[in-house]
N, C-alpha and C positions, 0 to 999 in steps of 0.2 A: 518335407521341404524340397528334398532332392527330386522327387517325382514331379512336384509342382513346377520347379525350375525347368526340368526337362520338357514338360508339357508346354511351357511358355516358349521355349526354343522352337518346339515343333510348330506351334501356332504362329509364331513370328516368321516362319518360312526362312529362317536364317540359313539353314543348310539344305533343305529340300521342300518340295511342295507335296500336297496331298496326292496328286496324280503321278508322282515319281515312283520308280521302282528301285528299291534299295537292296543291296547285297551286304549282309552283315558278316564281318570276319569274326568268327567265334572259335576260340581255342578250347573253351571249357573252364578257363580260369575265372576268378571272381570278377574282373573288370568286364570281360565280354559277356559273361552271364548276366551281370547287372544291366548292361546295355540291352541285351535281348529282352529281359523282363520289363525294362522301362518302355520299350516299344510295344510290348504286349499290353502294358497297362494303359495305353492311350485309348480314349473313347473311339468307337468304330468310325464315327463321323470325322475323326481327325487323323486316324491311323493310315499311313501310306502302306502300299504293298511292300512286303519285304521277304527275303529268303535268307537262309544261313549257308555260309561256306565254311568248311572245316578241313584242315589238312592234318592227316594222321602221320606224324613224322616217324613213328615207330622207334623213338629214341628212349622211351621209358616204359616200364612195365605197365603203367597206368594208361598208356596211349590207347590200347584197345578198349579199355573200360570207358574212357572219355568218348571215343567215337560211338560206342554202343549206346551210351547214355544220351548223347545228342540225337541219335537216330530215333530212340524211343520218345524223347521229349518233343522233337519236331513233329513226329507223326501224331502224337497225342494232341498237339496244338494246331495241327493243320498248316505247318510251316514247311515250304519246300526246302530241301536240304541237298547240298552238293558236297560230296566228300572226295578228297584226293588222298591216296596212300602214297607216301614218299619213300623211296628207297635211298637211304643215305649212302654216299660214296665211302670208300674204305679209308680215305685220308682227307685232310683239309680242315678248314674252319667250319665246323658243322653249324654253328649259330648263324653265320652269314649265308651259308649255302641254303639252310632251311628257310631263311627269310626270303631269299631270292625265289625259291621254289613256291612259297606261299603267294607272292605277288604275281608270279607268272600264272599260277592257277586262277587267282582272282581276276586278272586281266582277261584271261581266256573265257571264263564264265560270263563276265559282264558283257563281253563282245558277242558271244554266241546266244545268250539269253536276253540280250538287250536291256540290261539294267542301266539305270542312269548314273549310278555312283556306287562306290564302296564306302561302307561306314565302319570305322574301327573304334576301339575303346581306349585310345590313348587319353590319359588324364593329367592333372596338374603336376603330380609327382614325376611322371615321365618327362614333362617339360623341364622341370627343375634339374633332373638328372642330366638331360641333354645339354642344357646351358652350362652347367658346371663342367661337364666333360669337354665341351668346346673351349671354355676359358682355360682349363688346365692344359689342353692340347695346343693353345696359342692361336686359336682361330682369328681371322680378320673380322672387322666389325660387321661386314655384310653377311658373314656366316653365323652371326650370333642371334639370328632371328628364331632359332630353335624349331620346334614343331609347329607348323602352321595349322590353323583350324580347318582350312581347305587348301588342298594342293593337287597337283597332277603328277602322275607317274606313268610314262609310256602312253599318254593319252587317257589314262584312267583317272577320273575325278574321285578324290578321297576326302571324306568329311570326318571330322573328329569332334563330335558334339560334347564329349565329356572333358575336354581340355581345361575347362574352368572349374572342374570338380576335383577335390582332394581324394587321394586313395583311401584315406581313413573314412571319409563320408560314404564311399562305395561299400567299404567293408561293413560299416554300421548298418547301412540299408539292406545289405545282403543278409546279415544276421537277423535283422528285424523281420524280414519277409521269408526267412528260412529257405533261402535260395541254395540249391545244390551247386557246388563248384569244385574244381580240382586244383590242388596246389602243386606247382612244379618245384620240386626240391632244389633243382639247379639254380633257382632264383636266389638262394641263400648261400651259394658257393662263392668264396672270395677270389676264385680264379678269374672271374670276369671283371673288367674295369667298371662297367655300369653297376654291377652288384656291389662293389666296394663303395661306390658313391651312394647307392641306394641304402645300404644297410649300416653304413658307418658315418658318412659325411652329412647326408640330409637330416638324419635325426638330431645331430648336434645343432644345425642351423635352426631347426624347428624349436629346439629347446631354448635357444637364444631369443627367438622371436616367433610367436605363434602365427604371425601374419607373413611368414617367410614365403609361402606359395603365392600369396597375393602380390607381394613385392616382385617376385619373379615374373608374374603375369604382367605387371606394370612395366618392368624392365624390358621385356620382350616388345611390348607395345611402343615404348620410347625408342628402342633400337630400330624398329621397323619404320617409324616416322623419320628418324634421323637418316636412315639409309635412303628413304624416298627423296629427302632434300639433297643429299649428297649426289644421288644419281642425276637429278635435274641439273645440278651445277657441273658435274663431270661431262654430261652430254652437251652442255653449252660450250665447255672448253675444248672438248675432244677435236672437233674439226679445225680449230685454230692452232693446235699443237701437234696432232698425230694424223698421219695418213697411212693407209694400208695398200700394199701392192703385192699380189701373188704370195700371200702367206708371209709377208714381211711387214714389219711395223717401223715407221720412221718418225722420230721425234725432232721437231725443229727446236734447236737449243735456245735460240734467242727468245722465242715465244715461251718456252718452258721456264726459262730463268726470270721472266717477267711476272711469274705467278708467285703467290705467297707460299711459304713452306708447306702449309696444310693443303693447299690446292695441288702443289706438286706431288705430295705424298698420295693423296686420294686418286689423282689421275694415274700415277704409276701403279697403284694397287689395282685399279680398274684394268689397265693394260695387262698386268700380270694375270688377272682373272680371265680375261677374254682370250689371251693368246696361249697361256701356259696351263693354268689350273684346270680349265675345261678339257684340256687334252691329257690330263693326268700327270703333268710334269710337276714334280715336287719343287716348291720354292719356299724360302724361309725369310724371316725378318732380317737376318744378317745380309742376305743377298739384296734385299730391297734397300737396305741402308747403303750398301756398296754402290748400288746403281744410282741412288740419290747423290752420293758424294761425287761419283764420276760425272754426272750431268751438270753439276755446279762447279766443277773444277776447271781451272784455266789450262791444266795439262792437256796436251794434244791427244793423240790416238791412245785409246785404252780399250780393253775388252774384259768381259766377265763371262767365264764358261759356266753354263747351267747344265742341268741334267738332260739326258736324251738327245744330245747333239745340238742343243740350243745355245746361241751366243748373243750376248748384249755388247755391241761395239759402239764406240764413240769416236768421232773425229772432231774437227774444229767447228763444224756447222750443224751437224745432226748426229743423232744416235740411231742405231738400227737393232731391232730384235729379230733374229732370223734363225731358221732351222738348217743346220748343216747336215744333210742326209748322208747316211753311211752307204757304201757300195752294196752292203748286204740288203738294205731296204730297197734299193733300186733294181736289183737283179733277181728278185724272187722267182723261183721256178714254178711252172704250172703243169699239173698232171691232169689227164683225162681218165674218167672211170665210167663204165657203162654197167647196166644191170647184168648180174652174174659174174662180175669181176671183183678181185681183191688186189690191192696194191700196198706196198710198203711205202709209207711216207718218209720214214727214216728207219734206222736200225731198231728203234724202240717204239715205233708207231705203225699201225696197219689199219687200212680202211677197206671195208667191204660193202658192196651194193647187191642186195639179194631179194628174192621173193621169199616171203615168210614160209610158204609151203615147199620151197626148194632152197633150203639153206646152203650157203657156201661151205666148202670143206676148209676149215680153218687149220693152218699148220699146227702140229702138236706142240711146238715150243711156245705157242701163244696161249695155251690153255689156261695158264694162271695169270694172264694179263687182265687188267681191269677193263671192263667193257662199258661202252656208252652207246645208246641207240637214238636214231632220229627217224620217225616215220616219214614215208614219202608217198605222195599221191600218184595216181595212175599216169597223169600227164607228165610228171617229172620222170617217172620210170621209163618213159619212151625216149628220153633225151640222153645225150652224153653230158655228164656233169664234169665241171672243172674243179680242181682242188689247188688252192694257192695260198700264199701268205698274205697278210694284211697290207693294204696300200693306203696312203694318205687320202682321206675323204670318203673311205668306204662307209656305206650306210646299209641298214637292214630294216625290212618291213616288220613292224612290231604290233600292228593291230589290224582289225577287220577293214578299217577305212583306207588302208594302204599307206599310212603315215610311216615315215622313215626315221631312224635314229642312228646317230653316228656309232660305228663299231667301237671307236675309241671311248665313247661314253659308256658303252657296255663294259669295257675293260675297267674303267674307273669305278663303276658300280660294283664290279666283281673283285676289286682290289688286285688286279693282275699286275705284277711288277713290270716296270718298263722293259727290263732286259728280256722278259718272257714274251712280250707282245708280238715282236717280229717273228717269233717261233710258232705262233698260233696259226692254225689252218682254217681256211674258209672253203665251204663247198658251195658252188654257184651253179645256177641253171644255164641253159644255152644262151640266154639273154644277158647273163652276167649278174642277175639278181642273187643275192646271198640267201642260201637256204639254211645254212647251219654255221655258227661260229663254234668250231669243234674244241672242246665238248661242252661249252658253257651256256650257249643260247641258241634256240631254234627260231627261225623266222616264222612269222605268221603264215607265210606261203607253204610251210611244211606241215601245218596243222591238219590232221585228219579228223573230221567230225566224230564225236563220240558214238554217233549212230552208225557210222561206217566202220567196216572191218578193215584192219590194217593188212594190206597185201604186200607192201614193199617197205624196205627199211635200209638205212645206212648203219653200219656197225663200225665203231671206232675202238680199237684196242690199243692200250698203252701199257708199257712195261711197268710193273709195280716197283721194280728195283731202282727206278730213276726218279728224279725230282719232277714228278708229273704235274700237269696243269691243275689237277684237283687241289694242290696244296694252297692255291690262292683264290679259290672260288669264294669270294666274299662280296657283300654289298656295301 
């Protein structure tokens, strides 16, 4: 039944077409191995071209065995295989750093090898875990959509064809077809929030109602529909109530107060989302309630202090949401660095620009500092590069098409604390294009093709005795 349903999805071209090129993310676990076998089971006349991408995180003893097995399996079945070996940093949230490394690799392979999409093995239980985690965390309605069957990440199209399948169905099918897979013991450790939901909460819901996963699926669908309707209404009300000027948002109080309480609430949530949440500024329900009270109060001038220097201020006719920039943000220093040079960015940070065959002489006291590298092409090696802190509106090229992404969005994905963001360094070329968000993200402009030998590189050294950036590399 499972294979038949998957074949119907394939024939229905819901996720891809016969002439598409698919890249499968395969870890070696039961979910991704079932996905791989399901694609292999399709008749030749229906089967799209696909390849496998695997990241060896080297975090478990079985990691090498998994990579070796996939190498043998793909070779025996004529499947192209792309493997990345990841070197874990000394500190930080390994789970989130590993996830970021995986998607960086998948994005790179899809761009270089011209795959149409990435296919992952997320299933119905993953969806249920995600929804419960969001509810427990107090997410807003628009964030309760969970895992989407199709989404985009840095321009990469991601399909999840198993989202309507239960984990147990995948396990049963794997056993029936004697599929070899590897179990990650860390999935059963209660140290992780998701694992506690997976191993303790979900089983209780399933015991109460065998249709629990179907109900979650329907719940997500209803939330999606509701959000669509809310978005239409908010977009209709927005120009009548809110105007934007130079990164400031103004609310006309008379127009706002003419709305129903539900309309006021959803409009304010939308403003919070567009102005604050997308910039990584934390807001909570209490602040939203305070803002609602302020906007409907007859009391004159009032203000609400938010995180990261943001303020919500109200006078008698309008309210303003604005960023009060700190002097530190406005006066960030800029340093220059050329090939063959090394500079101290601070007492605990050092950056070098070297030829691989002519390495710089690194000061002895830096020998035990943690190192990060960024390859640099020949064209960049001939330039004077600038090193500076982040500025509002900074963007980085993230794919082969030259599309840009806000640096602040990168920080949000990496869970970089607000107080750390203004301390982060950017390396830019002579035109001001960002090459490297040190040390968490490289621009596509810095990518050296795998067929090319790396001749030049930037080296960033960070004292391990301090609260380094690696402590918050999360997605």
